[in-house]
Each structure stands twice: as C-alpha cells, then as structure tokens.
N, CA and C atoms of all chains as a GROMACS GRO file, in nm:
protein
  618
    1UNK      N    1   9.112  12.982   7.595
    1UNK     CA    2   9.244  12.917   7.580
    1UNK      C    3   9.308  12.963   7.450
    2UNK      N    4   9.433  13.005   7.461
    2UNK     CA    5   9.507  13.051   7.344
    2UNK      C    6   9.629  12.962   7.323
    3UNK      N    7   9.665  12.944   7.197
    3UNK     CA    8   9.781  12.862   7.162
    3UNK      C    9   9.885  12.950   7.093
    4UNK      N   10   9.996  12.971   7.160
    4UNK     CA   11  10.107  13.046   7.101
    4UNK      C   12  10.190  12.944   7.022
    5UNK      N   13  10.148  12.921   6.899
    5UNK     CA   14  10.199  12.807   6.822
    5UNK      C   15  10.348  12.815   6.792
    6UNK      N   16  10.397  12.934   6.766
    6UNK     CA   17  10.539  12.944   6.732
    6UNK      C   18  10.627  12.942   6.857
    7UNK      N   19  10.564  12.954   6.974
    7UNK     CA   20  10.624  12.919   7.101
    7UNK      C   21  10.753  12.984   7.142
    8UNK      N   22  10.824  12.911   7.224
    8UNK     CA   23  10.944  12.965   7.289
    8UNK      C   24  11.052  13.001   7.187
    9UNK      N   25  11.058  12.925   7.079
    9UNK     CA   26  11.159  12.957   6.977
    9UNK      C   27  11.135  13.097   6.920
   10UNK      N   28  11.010  13.128   6.893
   10UNK     CA   29  10.976  13.260   6.839
   10UNK      C   30  11.004  13.368   6.944
   11UNK      N   31  10.968  13.343   7.066
   11UNK     CA   32  10.985  13.440   7.174
   11UNK      C   33  11.134  13.472   7.193
   12UNK      N   34  11.212  13.367   7.206
   12UNK     CA   35  11.355  13.386   7.230
   12UNK      C   36  11.425  13.437   7.105
   13UNK      N   37  11.373  13.395   6.989
   13UNK     CA   38  11.431  13.443   6.864
   13UNK      C   39  11.414  13.592   6.845
   14UNK      N   40  11.313  13.647   6.910
   14UNK     CA   41  11.292  13.791   6.903
   14UNK      C   42  11.372  13.865   7.010
   15UNK      N   43  11.449  13.790   7.088
   15UNK     CA   44  11.533  13.853   7.190
   15UNK      C   45  11.456  13.897   7.313
   16UNK      N   46  11.338  13.840   7.334
   16UNK     CA   47  11.259  13.880   7.451
   16UNK      C   48  11.307  13.805   7.575
   17UNK      N   49  11.285  13.863   7.692
   17UNK     CA   50  11.341  13.803   7.813
   17UNK      C   51  11.273  13.673   7.852
   18UNK      N   52  11.349  13.589   7.919
   18UNK     CA   53  11.296  13.464   7.972
   18UNK      C   54  11.338  13.453   8.118
   19UNK      N   55  11.282  13.353   8.183
   19UNK     CA   56  11.323  13.318   8.319
   19UNK      C   57  11.377  13.176   8.316
   20UNK      N   58  11.459  13.140   8.415
   20UNK     CA   59  11.513  13.005   8.420
   20UNK      C   60  11.663  13.005   8.440
   21UNK      N   61  11.718  12.885   8.447
   21UNK     CA   62  11.861  12.875   8.480
   21UNK      C   63  11.951  12.930   8.369
   22UNK      N   64  11.904  12.927   8.246
   22UNK     CA   65  11.985  12.981   8.136
   22UNK      C   66  11.974  13.132   8.122
   23UNK      N   67  11.872  13.189   8.184
   23UNK     CA   68  11.843  13.330   8.160
   23UNK      C   69  11.955  13.422   8.209
   24UNK      N   70  12.033  13.374   8.305
   24UNK     CA   71  12.138  13.461   8.359
   24UNK      C   72  12.268  13.449   8.282
   25UNK      N   73  12.277  13.353   8.192
   25UNK     CA   74  12.400  13.338   8.113
   25UNK      C   75  12.396  13.438   7.997
   26UNK      N   76  12.510  13.501   7.969
   26UNK     CA   77  12.508  13.599   7.859
   26UNK      C   78  12.476  13.534   7.725
   27UNK      N   79  12.394  13.602   7.649
   27UNK     CA   80  12.354  13.554   7.517
   27UNK      C   81  12.386  13.662   7.414
   28UNK      N   82  12.368  13.625   7.288
   28UNK     CA   83  12.400  13.721   7.183
   28UNK      C   84  12.318  13.849   7.197
   29UNK      N   85  12.196  13.836   7.244
   29UNK     CA   86  12.112  13.956   7.259
   29UNK      C   87  12.179  14.058   7.351
   30UNK      N   88  12.267  14.011   7.440
   30UNK     CA   89  12.334  14.101   7.534
   30UNK      C   90  12.457  14.170   7.475
   31UNK      N   91  12.515  14.111   7.370
   31UNK     CA   92  12.642  14.165   7.319
   31UNK      C   93  12.634  14.209   7.172
   32UNK      N   94  12.526  14.177   7.105
   32UNK     CA   95  12.518  14.207   6.962
   32UNK      C   96  12.526  14.358   6.937
   33UNK      N   97  12.594  14.393   6.828
   33UNK     CA   98  12.605  14.536   6.792
   33UNK      C   99  12.488  14.572   6.700
   34UNK      N  100  12.396  14.644   6.757
   34UNK     CA  101  12.276  14.680   6.681
   34UNK      C  102  12.300  14.798   6.588
   35UNK      N  103  12.416  14.864   6.607
   35UNK     CA  104  12.444  14.983   6.527
   35UNK      C  105  12.523  14.950   6.400
   36UNK      N  106  12.530  14.823   6.364
   36UNK     CA  107  12.603  14.785   6.243
   36UNK      C  108  12.540  14.856   6.121
   37UNK      N  109  12.627  14.908   6.031
   37UNK     CA  110  12.571  14.971   5.910
   37UNK      C  111  12.497  14.869   5.824
   38UNK      N  112  12.396  14.917   5.753
   38UNK     CA  113  12.322  14.832   5.661
   38UNK      C  114  12.317  14.900   5.524
   39UNK      N  115  12.292  14.820   5.423
   39UNK     CA  116  12.277  14.875   5.288
   39UNK      C  117  12.181  14.787   5.211
   40UNK      N  118  12.146  14.832   5.091
   40UNK     CA  119  12.055  14.754   5.007
   40UNK      C  120  12.129  14.700   4.885
   41UNK      N  121  12.064  14.608   4.817
   41UNK     CA  122  12.127  14.538   4.704
   41UNK      C  123  12.170  14.632   4.592
   42UNK      N  124  12.095  14.739   4.572
   42UNK     CA  125  12.116  14.821   4.453
   42UNK      C  126  12.206  14.942   4.477
   43UNK      N  127  12.276  14.944   4.588
   43UNK     CA  128  12.367  15.056   4.613
   43UNK      C  129  12.503  15.029   4.548
   44UNK      N  130  12.574  15.137   4.521
   44UNK     CA  131  12.709  15.125   4.466
   44UNK      C  132  12.805  15.094   4.579
   45UNK      N  133  12.892  14.996   4.557
   45UNK     CA  134  12.980  14.951   4.665
   45UNK      C  135  13.066  15.064   4.721
   46UNK      N  136  13.117  15.150   4.632
   46UNK     CA  137  13.203  15.259   4.679
   46UNK      C  138  13.129  15.352   4.775
   47UNK      N  139  13.004  15.378   4.747
   47UNK     CA  140  12.925  15.465   4.835
   47UNK      C  141  12.906  15.399   4.971
   48UNK      N  142  12.879  15.268   4.967
   48UNK     CA  143  12.859  15.195   5.093
   48UNK      C  144  12.989  15.194   5.172
   49UNK      N  145  13.099  15.166   5.104
   49UNK     CA  146  13.228  15.161   5.175
   49UNK      C  147  13.257  15.294   5.244
   50UNK      N  148  13.234  15.405   5.175
   50UNK     CA  149  13.259  15.537   5.236
   50UNK      C  150  13.176  15.554   5.363
   51UNK      N  151  13.052  15.512   5.354
   51UNK     CA  152  12.963  15.527   5.470
   51UNK      C  153  13.006  15.437   5.586
   52UNK      N  154  13.046  15.316   5.552
   52UNK     CA  155  13.086  15.220   5.654
   52UNK      C  156  13.214  15.266   5.725
   53UNK      N  157  13.311  15.311   5.647
   53UNK     CA  158  13.437  15.357   5.705
   53UNK      C  159  13.414  15.481   5.792
   54UNK      N  160  13.331  15.573   5.742
   54UNK     CA  161  13.302  15.695   5.818
   54UNK      C  162  13.237  15.663   5.952
   55UNK      N  163  13.164  15.551   5.957
   55UNK     CA  164  13.098  15.512   6.082
   55UNK      C  165  13.190  15.431   6.172
   56UNK      N  166  13.314  15.407   6.126
   56UNK     CA  167  13.410  15.334   6.208
   56UNK      C  168  13.395  15.184   6.203
   57UNK      N  169  13.334  15.133   6.096
   57UNK     CA  170  13.312  14.990   6.083
   57UNK      C  171  13.393  14.932   5.967
   58UNK      N  172  13.403  14.799   5.965
   58UNK     CA  173  13.465  14.732   5.851
   58UNK      C  174  13.372  14.622   5.799
   59UNK      N  175  13.244  14.634   5.827
   59UNK     CA  176  13.145  14.536   5.780
   59UNK      C  177  13.010  14.606   5.764
   60UNK      N  178  12.929  14.548   5.678
   60UNK     CA  179  12.796  14.605   5.652
   60UNK      C  180  12.702  14.490   5.619
   61UNK      N  181  12.582  14.494   5.672
   61UNK     CA  182  12.485  14.388   5.645
   61UNK      C  183  12.389  14.435   5.535
   62UNK      N  184  12.372  14.350   5.436
   62UNK     CA  185  12.281  14.382   5.324
   62UNK      C  186  12.142  14.332   5.362
   63UNK      N  187  12.046  14.423   5.360
   63UNK     CA  188  11.910  14.387   5.404
   63UNK      C  189  11.806  14.431   5.301
   64UNK      N  190  11.690  14.367   5.310
   64UNK     CA  191  11.576  14.408   5.227
   64UNK      C  192  11.505  14.524   5.296
   65UNK      N  193  11.401  14.573   5.232
   65UNK     CA  194  11.325  14.683   5.293
   65UNK      C  195  11.266  14.642   5.428
   66UNK      N  196  11.241  14.512   5.443
   66UNK     CA  197  11.183  14.463   5.569
   66UNK      C  198  11.291  14.424   5.669
   67UNK      N  199  11.415  14.458   5.638
   67UNK     CA  200  11.534  14.429   5.721
   67UNK      C  201  11.565  14.279   5.729
   68UNK      N  202  11.520  14.205   5.630
   68UNK     CA  203  11.561  14.064   5.621
   68UNK      C  204  11.703  14.060   5.566
   69UNK      N  205  11.788  13.979   5.629
   69UNK     CA  206  11.929  13.972   5.588
   69UNK      C  207  11.942  13.899   5.455
   70UNK      N  208  12.010  13.964   5.360
   70UNK     CA  209  12.031  13.907   5.227
   70UNK      C  210  12.178  13.871   5.205
   71UNK      N  211  12.266  13.944   5.269
   71UNK     CA  212  12.408  13.919   5.248
   71UNK      C  213  12.492  13.999   5.344
   72UNK      N  214  12.622  13.983   5.328
   72UNK     CA  215  12.715  14.048   5.420
   72UNK      C  216  12.833  14.101   5.340
   73UNK      N  217  12.876  14.219   5.377
   73UNK     CA  218  12.998  14.277   5.320
   73UNK      C  219  13.098  14.287   5.435
   74UNK      N  220  13.197  14.199   5.434
   74UNK     CA  221  13.303  14.211   5.534
   74UNK      C  222  13.414  14.292   5.469
   75UNK      N  223  13.526  14.310   5.541
   75UNK     CA  224  13.634  14.396   5.492
   75UNK      C  225  13.678  14.356   5.352
   76UNK      N  226  13.687  14.225   5.328
   76UNK     CA  227  13.735  14.177   5.199
   76UNK      C  228  13.641  14.220   5.085
   77UNK      N  229  13.513  14.203   5.105
   77UNK     CA  230  13.418  14.240   5.000
   77UNK      C  231  13.411  14.392   4.982
   78UNK      N  232  13.430  14.464   5.089
   78UNK     CA  233  13.424  14.611   5.080
   78UNK      C  234  13.539  14.667   4.997
   79UNK      N  235  13.646  14.588   4.981
   79UNK     CA  236  13.761  14.635   4.905
   79UNK      C  237  13.749  14.607   4.755
   80UNK      N  238  13.639  14.547   4.713
   80UNK     CA  239  13.622  14.514   4.570
   80UNK      C  240  13.599  14.643   4.489
   81UNK      N  241  13.583  14.627   4.359
   81UNK     CA  242  13.563  14.741   4.267
   81UNK      C  243  13.451  14.832   4.319
   82UNK      N  244  13.481  14.958   4.342
   82UNK     CA  245  13.379  15.048   4.401
   82UNK      C  246  13.259  15.071   4.311
   83UNK      N  247  13.273  15.040   4.181
   83UNK     CA  248  13.160  15.061   4.091
   83UNK      C  249  13.065  14.942   4.085
   84UNK      N  250  13.102  14.834   4.152
   84UNK     CA  251  13.010  14.719   4.157
   84UNK      C  252  12.886  14.755   4.238
   85UNK      N  253  12.776  14.692   4.202
   85UNK     CA  254  12.659  14.701   4.289
   85UNK      C  255  12.679  14.605   4.407
   86UNK      N  256  12.620  14.640   4.518
   86UNK     CA  257  12.631  14.555   4.637
   86UNK      C  258  12.592  14.411   4.605
   87UNK      N  259  12.489  14.395   4.528
   87UNK     CA  260  12.439  14.260   4.493
   87UNK      C  261  12.549  14.173   4.433
   88UNK      N  262  12.641  14.234   4.358
   88UNK     CA  263  12.747  14.158   4.291
   88UNK      C  264  12.867  14.136   4.383
   89UNK      N  265  12.879  14.221   4.482
   89UNK     CA  266  12.999  14.217   4.566
   89UNK      C  267  12.980  14.139   4.696
   90UNK      N  268  12.855  14.127   4.739
   90UNK     CA  269  12.831  14.074   4.874
   90UNK      C  270  12.854  13.923   4.884
   91UNK      N  271  12.870  13.880   5.006
   91UNK     CA  272  12.870  13.737   5.037
   91UNK      C  273  12.723  13.701   5.062
   92UNK      N  274  12.658  13.626   4.972
   92UNK     CA  275  12.514  13.604   4.987
   92UNK      C  276  12.483  13.499   5.093
   93UNK      N  277  12.367  13.514   5.152
   93UNK     CA  278  12.315  13.411   5.244
   93UNK      C  279  12.410  13.370   5.355
   94UNK      N  280  12.463  13.464   5.431
   94UNK     CA  281  12.554  13.424   5.539
   94UNK      C  282  12.480  13.346   5.648
   95UNK      N  283  12.554  13.262   5.719
   95UNK     CA  284  12.493  13.194   5.834
   95UNK      C  285  12.453  13.299   5.936
   96UNK      N  286  12.333  13.281   5.989
   96UNK     CA  287  12.286  13.376   6.090
   96UNK      C  288  12.255  13.301   6.219
   97UNK      N  289  12.254  13.372   6.327
   97UNK     CA  290  12.234  13.311   6.459
   97UNK      C  291  12.125  13.388   6.532
   98UNK      N  292  12.057  13.316   6.621
   98UNK     CA  293  11.945  13.376   6.692
   98UNK      C  294  11.996  13.446   6.818
   99UNK      N  295  11.920  13.544   6.865
   99UNK     CA  296  11.964  13.621   6.981
   99UNK      C  297  11.979  13.537   7.109
  100UNK      N  298  11.913  13.420   7.116
  100UNK     CA  299  11.920  13.342   7.239
  100UNK      C  300  12.041  13.250   7.246
  101UNK      N  301  12.120  13.244   7.138
  101UNK     CA  302  12.242  13.162   7.142
  101UNK      C  303  12.335  13.218   7.250
  102UNK      N  304  12.394  13.128   7.329
  102UNK     CA  305  12.480  13.178   7.436
  102UNK      C  306  12.611  13.232   7.379
  103UNK      N  307  12.669  13.325   7.450
  103UNK     CA  308  12.798  13.382   7.409
  103UNK      C  309  12.903  13.271   7.403
  104UNK      N  310  12.898  13.180   7.499
  104UNK     CA  311  12.997  13.071   7.501
  104UNK      C  312  12.984  12.983   7.377
  105UNK      N  313  12.860  12.953   7.337
  105UNK     CA  314  12.840  12.871   7.218
  105UNK      C  315  12.886  12.945   7.092
  106UNK      N  316  12.857  13.075   7.087
  106UNK     CA  317  12.898  13.152   6.970
  106UNK      C  318  13.050  13.160   6.961
  107UNK      N  319  13.114  13.167   7.074
  107UNK     CA  320  13.260  13.170   7.075
  107UNK      C  321  13.314  13.042   7.010
  108UNK      N  322  13.255  12.930   7.048
  108UNK     CA  323  13.299  12.801   6.990
  108UNK      C  324  13.272  12.797   6.839
  109UNK      N  325  13.157  12.846   6.799
  109UNK     CA  326  13.122  12.845   6.657
  109UNK      C  327  13.220  12.932   6.578
  110UNK      N  328  13.251  13.049   6.632
  110UNK     CA  329  13.339  13.141   6.558
  110UNK      C  330  13.481  13.085   6.547
  111UNK      N  331  13.522  13.012   6.649
  111UNK     CA  332  13.655  12.948   6.642
  111UNK      C  333  13.651  12.835   6.540
  112UNK      N  334  13.550  12.747   6.553
  112UNK     CA  335  13.542  12.629   6.465
  112UNK      C  336  13.532  12.668   6.318
  113UNK      N  337  13.455  12.774   6.289
  113UNK     CA  338  13.430  12.812   6.149
  113UNK      C  339  13.515  12.930   6.105
  114UNK      N  340  13.602  12.974   6.194
  114UNK     CA  341  13.691  13.086   6.165
  114UNK      C  342  13.612  13.208   6.113
  115UNK      N  343  13.507  13.242   6.184
  115UNK     CA  344  13.420  13.353   6.143
  115UNK      C  345  13.468  13.483   6.205
  116UNK      N  346  13.486  13.588   6.124
  116UNK     CA  347  13.520  13.718   6.182
  116UNK      C  348  13.397  13.788   6.241
  117UNK      N  349  13.280  13.761   6.182
  117UNK     CA  350  13.157  13.824   6.231
  117UNK      C  351  13.039  13.749   6.173
  118UNK      N  352  12.923  13.764   6.236
  118UNK     CA  353  12.802  13.698   6.185
  118UNK      C  354  12.680  13.781   6.220
  119UNK      N  355  12.584  13.788   6.127
  119UNK     CA  356  12.460  13.857   6.159
  119UNK      C  357  12.377  13.778   6.261
  120UNK      N  358  12.310  13.850   6.345
  120UNK     CA  359  12.215  13.793   6.440
  120UNK      C  360  12.076  13.836   6.393
  121UNK      N  361  11.987  13.738   6.379
  121UNK     CA  362  11.854  13.769   6.325
  121UNK      C  363  11.745  13.708   6.412
  122UNK      N  364  11.626  13.759   6.394
  122UNK     CA  365  11.509  13.697   6.456
  122UNK      C  366  11.479  13.569   6.378
  123UNK      N  367  11.385  13.489   6.429
  123UNK     CA  368  11.355  13.363   6.362
  123UNK      C  369  11.294  13.384   6.224
  124UNK      N  370  11.243  13.504   6.195
  124UNK     CA  371  11.194  13.530   6.059
  124UNK      C  372  11.296  13.606   5.975
  125UNK      N  373  11.422  13.601   6.016
  125UNK     CA  374  11.530  13.649   5.930
  125UNK      C  375  11.560  13.797   5.937
  126UNK      N  376  11.494  13.869   6.025
  126UNK     CA  377  11.516  14.014   6.032
  126UNK      C  378  11.638  14.045   6.118
  127UNK      N  379  11.714  14.142   6.072
  127UNK     CA  380  11.840  14.176   6.137
  127UNK      C  381  11.819  14.231   6.278
  128UNK      N  382  11.895  14.173   6.372
  128UNK     CA  383  11.903  14.229   6.506
  128UNK      C  384  12.033  14.310   6.516
  129UNK      N  385  12.140  14.254   6.463
  129UNK     CA  386  12.268  14.324   6.465
  129UNK      C  387  12.378  14.230   6.420
  130UNK      N  388  12.502  14.272   6.444
  130UNK     CA  389  12.617  14.192   6.405
  130UNK      C  390  12.697  14.156   6.530
  131UNK      N  391  12.742  14.031   6.536
  131UNK     CA  392  12.831  13.993   6.645
  131UNK      C  393  12.969  13.968   6.585
  132UNK      N  394  13.070  14.030   6.648
  132UNK     CA  395  13.208  14.017   6.601
  132UNK      C  396  13.286  13.934   6.702
  133UNK      N  397  13.403  13.890   6.661
  133UNK     CA  398  13.483  13.806   6.750
  133UNK      C  399  13.508  13.875   6.883
  134UNK      N  400  13.538  14.003   6.877
  134UNK     CA  401  13.570  14.074   7.002
  134UNK      C  402  13.447  14.083   7.095
  135UNK      N  403  13.327  14.074   7.037
  135UNK     CA  404  13.206  14.082   7.119
  135UNK      C  405  13.185  13.956   7.204
  136UNK      N  406  13.253  13.846   7.162
  136UNK     CA  407  13.240  13.722   7.240
  136UNK      C  408  13.372  13.686   7.306
  137UNK      N  409  13.460  13.783   7.315
  137UNK     CA  410  13.584  13.762   7.390
  137UNK      C  411  13.696  13.698   7.310
  138UNK      N  412  13.689  13.708   7.175
  138UNK     CA  413  13.795  13.654   7.091
  138UNK      C  414  13.872  13.767   7.024
  139UNK      N  415  13.991  13.736   6.979
  139UNK     CA  416  14.068  13.837   6.905
  139UNK      C  417  14.028  13.836   6.758
  140UNK      N  418   8.842  12.448   7.204
  140UNK     CA  419   8.935  12.465   7.093
  140UNK      C  420   9.020  12.589   7.118
  141UNK      N  421   9.150  12.574   7.114
  141UNK     CA  422   9.237  12.688   7.139
  141UNK      C  423   9.247  12.777   7.016
  142UNK      N  424   9.263  12.907   7.041
  142UNK     CA  425   9.278  13.003   6.932
  142UNK      C  426   9.426  13.033   6.912
  143UNK      N  427   9.473  13.022   6.788
  143UNK     CA  428   9.614  13.052   6.760
  143UNK      C  429   9.640  13.202   6.775
  144UNK      N  430   9.748  13.234   6.841
  144UNK     CA  431   9.786  13.375   6.853
  144UNK      C  432   9.935  13.390   6.830
  145UNK      N  433   9.976  13.512   6.801
  145UNK     CA  434  10.116  13.542   6.776
  145UNK      C  435  10.179  13.615   6.894
  146UNK      N  436  10.305  13.650   6.874
  146UNK     CA  437  10.387  13.706   6.981
  146UNK      C  438  10.327  13.834   7.041
  147UNK      N  439  10.280  13.922   6.954
  147UNK     CA  440  10.229  14.050   7.006
  147UNK      C  441  10.102  14.031   7.086
  148UNK      N  442  10.020  13.936   7.042
  148UNK     CA  443   9.899  13.908   7.121
  148UNK      C  444   9.936  13.845   7.255
  149UNK      N  445  10.040  13.763   7.253
  149UNK     CA  446  10.085  13.704   7.380
  149UNK      C  447  10.127  13.814   7.476
  150UNK      N  448  10.205  13.909   7.425
  150UNK     CA  449  10.253  14.017   7.512
  150UNK      C  450  10.136  14.099   7.568
  151UNK      N  451  10.038  14.122   7.482
  151UNK     CA  452   9.923  14.202   7.526
  151UNK      C  453   9.844  14.126   7.634
  152UNK      N  454   9.821  13.998   7.609
  152UNK     CA  455   9.745  13.918   7.705
  152UNK      C  456   9.822  13.901   7.836
  153UNK      N  457   9.954  13.890   7.826
  153UNK     CA  458  10.036  13.881   7.948
  153UNK      C  459  10.019  14.007   8.032
  154UNK      N  460  10.022  14.122   7.963
  154UNK     CA  461  10.007  14.250   8.034
  154UNK      C  462   9.869  14.260   8.099
  155UNK      N  463   9.774  14.187   8.043
  155UNK     CA  464   9.637  14.191   8.097
  155UNK      C  465   9.614  14.082   8.202
  156UNK      N  466   9.719  14.007   8.234
  156UNK     CA  467   9.707  13.910   8.342
  156UNK      C  468   9.680  13.767   8.300
  157UNK      N  469   9.703  13.735   8.174
  157UNK     CA  470   9.680  13.597   8.129
  157UNK      C  471   9.775  13.501   8.201
  158UNK      N  472   9.732  13.377   8.210
  158UNK     CA  473   9.817  13.272   8.268
  158UNK      C  474   9.893  13.205   8.154
  159UNK      N  475  10.023  13.188   8.173
  159UNK     CA  476  10.108  13.131   8.068
  159UNK      C  477  10.146  12.990   8.110
  160UNK      N  478  10.124  12.895   8.020
  160UNK     CA  479  10.152  12.755   8.051
  160UNK      C  480  10.254  12.699   7.953
  161UNK      N  481  10.368  12.658   8.006
  161UNK     CA  482  10.473  12.593   7.928
  161UNK      C  483  10.449  12.443   7.937
  162UNK      N  484  10.426  12.379   7.821
  162UNK     CA  485  10.392  12.236   7.824
  162UNK      C  486  10.514  12.147   7.797
  163UNK      N  487  10.631  12.206   7.797
  163UNK     CA  488  10.753  12.129   7.772
  163UNK      C  489  10.791  12.049   7.897
  164UNK      N  490  10.877  11.949   7.880
  164UNK     CA  491  10.924  11.874   7.998
  164UNK      C  492  10.991  11.966   8.100
  165UNK      N  493  10.992  11.921   8.223
  165UNK     CA  494  11.039  12.001   8.335
  165UNK      C  495  11.180  12.061   8.312
  166UNK      N  496  11.269  11.980   8.258
  166UNK     CA  497  11.407  12.026   8.242
  166UNK      C  498  11.414  12.145   8.144
  167UNK      N  499  11.340  12.134   8.035
  167UNK     CA  500  11.342  12.244   7.937
  167UNK      C  501  11.276  12.369   7.994
  168UNK      N  502  11.172  12.348   8.070
  168UNK     CA  503  11.108  12.462   8.137
  168UNK      C  504  11.206  12.528   8.233
  169UNK      N  505  11.278  12.447   8.308
  169UNK     CA  506  11.370  12.501   8.408
  169UNK      C  507  11.480  12.586   8.344
  170UNK      N  508  11.522  12.548   8.226
  170UNK     CA  509  11.629  12.623   8.159
  170UNK      C  510  11.581  12.759   8.110
  171UNK      N  511  11.466  12.760   8.046
  171UNK     CA  512  11.412  12.885   7.990
  171UNK      C  513  11.261  12.875   7.981
  172UNK      N  514  11.195  12.976   8.026
  172UNK     CA  515  11.051  12.984   8.003
  172UNK      C  516  11.009  13.130   7.995
  173UNK      N  517  10.894  13.153   7.939
  173UNK     CA  518  10.843  13.290   7.929
  173UNK      C  519  10.820  13.344   8.070
  174UNK      N  520  10.837  13.475   8.087
  174UNK     CA  521  10.822  13.532   8.222
  174UNK      C  522  10.686  13.497   8.283
  175UNK      N  523  10.693  13.445   8.404
  175UNK     CA  524  10.572  13.414   8.478
  175UNK      C  525  10.505  13.283   8.440
  176UNK      N  526  10.561  13.210   8.344
  176UNK     CA  527  10.497  13.086   8.299
  176UNK      C  528  10.503  12.979   8.407
  177UNK      N  529  10.399  12.896   8.411
  177UNK     CA  530  10.403  12.778   8.496
  177UNK      C  531  10.426  12.657   8.406
  178UNK      N  532  10.470  12.548   8.465
  178UNK     CA  533  10.500  12.428   8.388
  178UNK      C  534  10.392  12.323   8.408
  179UNK      N  535  10.328  12.287   8.298
  179UNK     CA  536  10.232  12.177   8.299
  179UNK      C  537  10.264  12.089   8.178
  180UNK      N  538  10.355  11.995   8.193
  180UNK     CA  539  10.392  11.911   8.080
  180UNK      C  540  10.268  11.847   8.017
  181UNK      N  541  10.275  11.824   7.887
  181UNK     CA  542  10.157  11.776   7.812
  181UNK      C  543  10.090  11.656   7.878
  182UNK      N  544  10.171  11.564   7.928
  182UNK     CA  545  10.111  11.442   7.983
  182UNK      C  546  10.036  11.467   8.114
  183UNK      N  547  10.056  11.586   8.172
  183UNK     CA  548   9.987  11.616   8.298
  183UNK      C  549   9.877  11.720   8.282
  184UNK      N  550   9.869  11.778   8.164
  184UNK     CA  551   9.785  11.896   8.152
  184UNK      C  552   9.638  11.866   8.181
  185UNK      N  553   9.588  11.754   8.132
  185UNK     CA  554   9.447  11.727   8.155
  185UNK      C  555   9.416  11.700   8.301
  186UNK      N  556   9.507  11.630   8.368
  186UNK     CA  557   9.479  11.593   8.507
  186UNK      C  558   9.505  11.708   8.605
  187UNK      N  559   9.594  11.802   8.568
  187UNK     CA  560   9.633  11.905   8.664
  187UNK      C  561   9.578  12.045   8.635
  188UNK      N  562   9.532  12.067   8.513
  188UNK     CA  563   9.495  12.203   8.474
  188UNK      C  564   9.392  12.265   8.568
  189UNK      N  565   9.291  12.190   8.604
  189UNK     CA  566   9.185  12.248   8.687
  189UNK      C  567   9.235  12.280   8.828
  190UNK      N  568   9.343  12.214   8.869
  190UNK     CA  569   9.396  12.240   9.004
  190UNK      C  570   9.484  12.365   9.010
  191UNK      N  571   9.551  12.397   8.900
  191UNK     CA  572   9.649  12.506   8.907
  191UNK      C  573   9.610  12.630   8.828
  192UNK      N  574   9.510  12.621   8.743
  192UNK     CA  575   9.475  12.737   8.662
  192UNK      C  576   9.347  12.804   8.713
  193UNK      N  577   9.345  12.934   8.700
  193UNK     CA  578   9.230  13.013   8.740
  193UNK      C  579   9.135  13.021   8.619
  194UNK      N  580   9.018  12.962   8.626
  194UNK     CA  581   8.928  12.958   8.508
  194UNK      C  582   8.875  13.096   8.469
  195UNK      N  583   8.895  13.195   8.554
  195UNK     CA  584   8.841  13.327   8.521
  195UNK      C  585   8.939  13.411   8.441
  196UNK      N  586   9.062  13.361   8.424
  196UNK     CA  587   9.162  13.438   8.349
  196UNK      C  588   9.203  13.363   8.222
  197UNK      N  589   9.239  13.440   8.117
  197UNK     CA  590   9.281  13.374   7.993
  197UNK      C  591   9.403  13.285   8.017
  198UNK      N  592   9.414  13.181   7.937
  198UNK     CA  593   9.526  13.087   7.946
  198UNK      C  594   9.595  13.081   7.810
  199UNK      N  595   9.727  13.094   7.811
  199UNK     CA  596   9.806  13.080   7.688
  199UNK      C  597   9.897  12.959   7.706
  200UNK      N  598   9.890  12.866   7.614
  200UNK     CA  599   9.982  12.751   7.620
  200UNK      C  600  10.086  12.764   7.508
  201UNK      N  601  10.204  12.713   7.535
  201UNK     CA  602  10.307  12.714   7.431
  201UNK      C  603  10.403  12.596   7.453
  202UNK      N  604  10.472  12.559   7.344
  202UNK     CA  605  10.583  12.464   7.356
  202UNK      C  606  10.703  12.528   7.287
  203UNK      N  607  10.791  12.449   7.226
  203UNK     CA  608  10.910  12.510   7.166
  203UNK      C  609  10.876  12.582   7.036
  204UNK      N  610  10.805  12.514   6.946
  204UNK     CA  611  10.765  12.576   6.820
  204UNK      C  612  10.641  12.505   6.770
  205UNK      N  613  10.605  12.532   6.645
  205UNK     CA  614  10.478  12.478   6.594
  205UNK      C  615  10.490  12.336   6.542
  206UNK      N  616  10.611  12.278   6.543
  206UNK     CA  617  10.630  12.144   6.486
  206UNK      C  618  10.556  12.039   6.568
   0.00000   0.00000   0.00000
C-alpha cells in the first residue's frame, strides 16, 4: 500500500491529466503560453527588454535557477531605466495560478483584479507559463 | 503501514499496473480524479477494500493534499 500524500492537488498542479466531469472543461494548462521569456534577478533590464521585444512579447517572468517564479516584468516595468537590474525593476511576488484553474474562473479573476497577465506555476512554484487576457478570451 | 510516495513514483507504479484509490467523497471524485482511479471514500475503505481491490497488485491511495 502506497500513500500519495500530496495527492490530487499536486497531480493537477503539475498539469497532469485527470478524468471526470471537469476534465473536459478548458483549464489554464490548455491555454497557458509556455514560450514566455524568462530572466534572472541579476540581468540588466535593458538587455532583457531587447530580448523580450525581439521575441514579440511585452512581458517576462523572473525565475530562479530552479524556475521558481520570483517576479514579473510587464510592459510598464520593462520601460524603466535600462541600467537597472531586474531585481530592482520587477514586480515581486506576483499572484500565481495553478494549471488546473478553469479558463472561466481565470477570466473572472482577471476581470475582478484587472490583471493583464499572470504566471501559471506548479504547486511548488515552478513556472509553467504565462496566461494573458487574450488567452482566456478577454481584450 | 502505507509508504509515502511522490508524483513520479505514482506515475511509475501506474504504468506498472498499480490500482489507484481516490478516498475523497463521491462528488469530488466525480469532478476530477487521477486516470483510472476508483472511488473508495474513507468511511467505506475498510469495509469495501477487500471486495474491489486486487491483493496481488500494488495499491496507491490519495486524497486532495497532505493536510
């Protein structure tokens, strides 16, 4: 007998498939942009901005070496002094959401909190990707 | 005594044919459960386990989290 102690929350938090009535409803794991640019705390903001723009993005997720989310650079932060280090320019500790959150629920959250984008992470904080308003059917 | 295991061990044991038991209430099981899991709510597990589980195959039990 084995005990999977961290259970369904851990399983779904990792974006793994499930069965059941909710399984057919779209979730963040289905729409999240996994190709979002990432950077580290000690990079120069101007260098990051150049890379982000060249990739066609206006946001970048700040991560540790283990890909744990530390902060977020949205368009506003990316426009700050290019000589700043990311650590000084980023929005620290952004709210993150798990891959099993439904698209409908995320739409409500983004409207209620006026969020342009949010990182999606596993239950241990590792980046899965970024979800933007357009990814959940919002402008 | 059950042995604690993590996600990767669960996946490996599932691939090897382990039986997965969701001990959450029926409604929560119906909404989402691990692939192939059967539902044996905690209050029924002792009385029903021997009827529905194959004693020759490993059994993994889980609920929502470790709380």
